[in-house]
C-alpha positions in Angstrom: -3.3 80.0 3.2 0.1 79.0 5.1 2.2 76.3 3.0 3.7 73.6 4.7 7.7 74.3 4.7 9.7 71.6 3.4 11.9 70.8 6.2 14.3 68.7 4.2 15.6 71.7 2.1 16.3 73.6 5.4 18.3 70.6 7.0 21.6 70.7 7.8 23.7 68.3 5.8 27.1 67.6 6.2 30.4 66.5 3.7 33.6 64.9 4.5 36.4 64.9 2.0 38.3 61.4 2.5 42.2 61.4 1.7 42.5 57.6 1.9 44.2 58.3 5.5 43.5 57.0 8.6 42.8 60.4 10.0 40.1 61.2 7.7 38.6 58.1 8.5 38.4 58.4 12.0 36.9 61.8 11.5 34.2 60.3 8.7 33.4 58.0 11.6 32.5 60.6 14.4 30.5 62.4 11.3 28.6 59.4 10.4 28.0 58.3 14.1 26.8 61.8 15.0 24.7 62.9 12.1 23.7 59.7 10.5 25.1 58.1 6.8 22.1 59.7 5.3 23.3 63.1 6.6 27.0 62.6 5.4 28.1 62.9 1.9 31.6 61.5 1.4 33.9 62.5 -1.4 37.3 61.4 -2.5 39.4 62.8 -5.2 41.7 60.4 -7.0 44.9 61.4 -8.8 45.4 57.9 -10.1 48.6 58.2 -9.0 47.2 56.5 -5.8 49.0 53.2 -4.1 46.8 50.4 -5.1 46.1 49.5 -1.4 44.5 53.1 -0.9 41.3 51.8 -2.8 41.4 48.4 -0.8 41.0 50.7 2.4 38.0 52.6 0.9 36.3 49.6 -0.1 36.6 48.4 3.3 35.4 51.6 4.7 32.4 51.5 2.5 31.5 48.1 3.2 31.4 49.4 6.9 29.3 52.7 6.4 27.3 51.5 3.5 26.1 54.0 0.8 28.0 55.8 -2.0 31.4 57.3 -2.0 31.6 60.3 -4.8 34.9 60.1 -6.5 35.9 63.1 -8.7 39.2 62.5 -11.1 40.3 65.1 -13.2 42.0 62.6 -15.5 45.6 63.7 -15.1 48.3 62.7 -12.3 49.9 65.1 -9.8 53.1 64.9 -12.2 51.1 65.6 -15.5 49.4 69.0 -13.7 53.5 69.9 -13.0 54.3 69.5 -16.6 51.0 71.3 -17.7 52.0 74.0 -15.3 55.8 73.9 -16.4 56.8 74.0 -12.7 59.4 71.5 -10.5 56.7 71.1 -7.8 58.2 70.9 -4.0 56.6 71.6 -0.3 55.8 75.2 -0.9 54.3 75.1 -4.6 52.5 72.6 -5.7 49.6 72.8 -8.1 48.1 69.6 -8.3 46.9 70.4 -4.9 44.4 73.1 -6.0 43.9 71.5 -9.4 42.9 67.9 -8.3 41.9 68.3 -4.9 41.1 71.5 -3.7 39.2 73.4 -6.6 37.2 70.3 -7.5 36.2 69.7 -4.0 35.2 73.5 -4.0 33.3 73.4 -7.0 31.3 70.1 -5.4 30.6 72.4 -2.1 29.3 74.9 -4.4 26.8 72.9 -6.0 25.8 71.0 -3.1 22.4 71.7 -1.2 22.6 74.3 1.4 22.9 74.6 4.3 26.1 72.4 4.5 28.6 71.6 6.8 32.3 71.0 5.6 33.8 68.2 8.0 37.8 68.5 8.2 40.0 66.3 9.6 42.2 68.2 11.1 42.7 67.3 15.3 44.2 68.8 18.2 47.6 68.6 17.1 47.3 70.6 14.1 45.1 73.7 15.8 47.1 76.4 14.3 45.7 74.7 10.9 42.0 75.5 11.8 41.5 79.3 10.6 42.4 79.2 6.9 39.9 76.5 5.6 37.5 78.0 7.7 37.8 81.3 6.2 37.8 79.8 2.4 35.0 77.4 2.8 32.8 80.1 4.8 33.0 82.3 2.2 30.3 80.3 0.5 26.9 81.0 1.2 25.0 78.5 3.3 28.6 76.9 4.4 30.0 76.2 7.7 33.1 74.5 8.4 33.5 71.8 11.2 36.2 69.6 12.5 35.2 66.0 14.0 38.5 65.3 15.9 38.4 68.5 17.7 35.1 67.3 19.5 34.8 66.2 22.9 35.4 63.4 24.2 39.2 64.1 21.9 40.2 60.8 20.7 43.9 60.1 21.9 44.4 56.7 20.5 46.5 56.2 17.7 44.5 56.7 14.6 45.7 53.1 13.5 44.6 51.5 16.4 41.2 53.2 15.8 40.8 51.9 12.3 42.0 48.3 13.5 39.6 48.0 16.2 36.5 48.4 13.4 38.5 44.8 12.4 39.9 47.2 9.2 43.5 46.9 8.3 45.3 50.3 7.5 46.7 51.6 4.5 50.4 49.5 3.8 52.4 52.6 3.3 52.2 53.5 7.1 54.0 50.0 8.0 56.6 51.2 5.3 57.2 54.4 7.4 55.5 56.6 5.2 53.4 59.5 7.4 51.1 59.8 5.0 49.1 57.9 2.5 48.6 60.2 -0.3 49.8 59.5 -3.9 51.8 56.1 -3.5 54.6 57.7 -1.5 55.1 60.1 -4.4 54.0 63.5 -2.7 55.4 66.5 -3.7 55.3 67.9 0.0 56.7 65.0 1.8 60.1 65.0 3.4 63.4 63.7 2.4 62.7 60.5 4.6 59.9 59.9 2.8 61.8 60.1 -0.4 64.0 57.8 0.7 61.4 55.2 2.0 60.2 55.4 -1.7 63.2 54.8 -2.9 63.7 51.7 -1.1 59.9 50.3 -1.2 59.2 51.5 -4.5 62.2 52.6 -6.9 60.4 52.3 -10.1 58.2 55.1 -8.7 61.2 57.0 -7.5 62.8 56.8 -11.5 59.5 58.2 -12.4 59.7 61.3 -10.5 63.9 61.5 -10.9 63.2 61.4 -14.6 60.0 64.1 -15.1 62.9 66.4 -12.4 65.5 65.7 -14.6 64.0 66.4 -17.7 62.5 69.7 -16.3 65.3 71.1 -15.6 66.7 70.7 -19.2 63.9 72.9 -20.3 65.6 76.0 -18.9 63.4 78.7 -17.9 62.6 79.2 -14.2 63.3 75.4 -13.5 66.6 75.2 -14.7 67.8 75.1 -11.0 65.1 74.0 -9.4 64.5 71.0 -7.4 61.5 69.1 -5.7 63.8 68.6 -2.5 65.7 71.2 0.0 68.8 70.7 2.1 67.2 72.4 4.7 69.4 73.7 7.8 69.1 76.2 10.6 73.0 76.7 10.1 73.4 77.2 6.8 71.1 78.3 3.4 68.8 75.9 2.1 69.8 74.6 -1.1 68.3 72.6 -3.9 68.7 68.6 -3.7 67.8 66.5 -6.6 66.3 63.2 -6.1 69.6 61.7 -7.9 71.5 63.9 -5.6 69.4 62.0 -2.8 69.8 58.3 -4.0 73.2 58.9 -4.3 74.0 60.5 -0.9 75.2 57.4 1.4 75.7 59.6 4.3 73.2 61.8 6.3 72.5 64.9 4.7 74.9 67.9 5.7 73.4 70.1 7.4 70.8 68.5 9.2 68.1 68.9 9.8 66.8 68.0 6.6 63.8 68.9 4.8 60.4 67.4 6.9 57.0 66.6 5.8 54.7 69.7 5.1 50.9 68.4 4.1 48.2 70.7 3.2 46.3 68.8 0.3 42.9 69.4 1.8 42.8 70.4 5.5 45.3 73.0 5.6 44.2 75.3 2.3 
């Protein structure tokens, strides 16, 4: 006697990690339109260091899409993770990326029903970044990776414009000049320009990280001569640049160009 196959167990499901930024929102919208809301799991890693308007943005998105947003939190902020790791994080070494976002997402993916497609918000301007996450996620049996922003036709409109077409206002950090909506403007991977914007709009947030950096340097060991930022120039050797030095520098940092934003919290892994 033949047993009827349970189609639900073999039906492909999809999961999208929402970062709180506009690119991941547009990617999620595309996935939902193609596969249906009931087939797309939405997951968010709350670092407990986010700007309050990020939560408003996520709430607006969920009102549009409906359903549940799976929210994970480690309980620690990126600052606390760095203290535990005894490291001064920077654009090339930030343990919070792995501890608070990548590992928990990977663990959730492993526990999810298979087959499963992980959807990532990389677009045509970042095509060089697609191989690493595909390689890493597809090590998990039953998992594939796809990129909704690479589906044709490409979305050439500004993502802010796309989000506003849904009658949803984009996160306020963008309007302040930040290129991202990570960690309330305190992302350890951001460049000097973003730190200066943070100091202008949120000096108390800047102070919090600056005090942490100075305390860490006082601890000695491998942190003694490290800093969050660097003065990176093609004309001279890169130099450590503390947040206090950056604040006190009234003129452009010598040896332009300086450190630029480098992001890989999820998609670039």
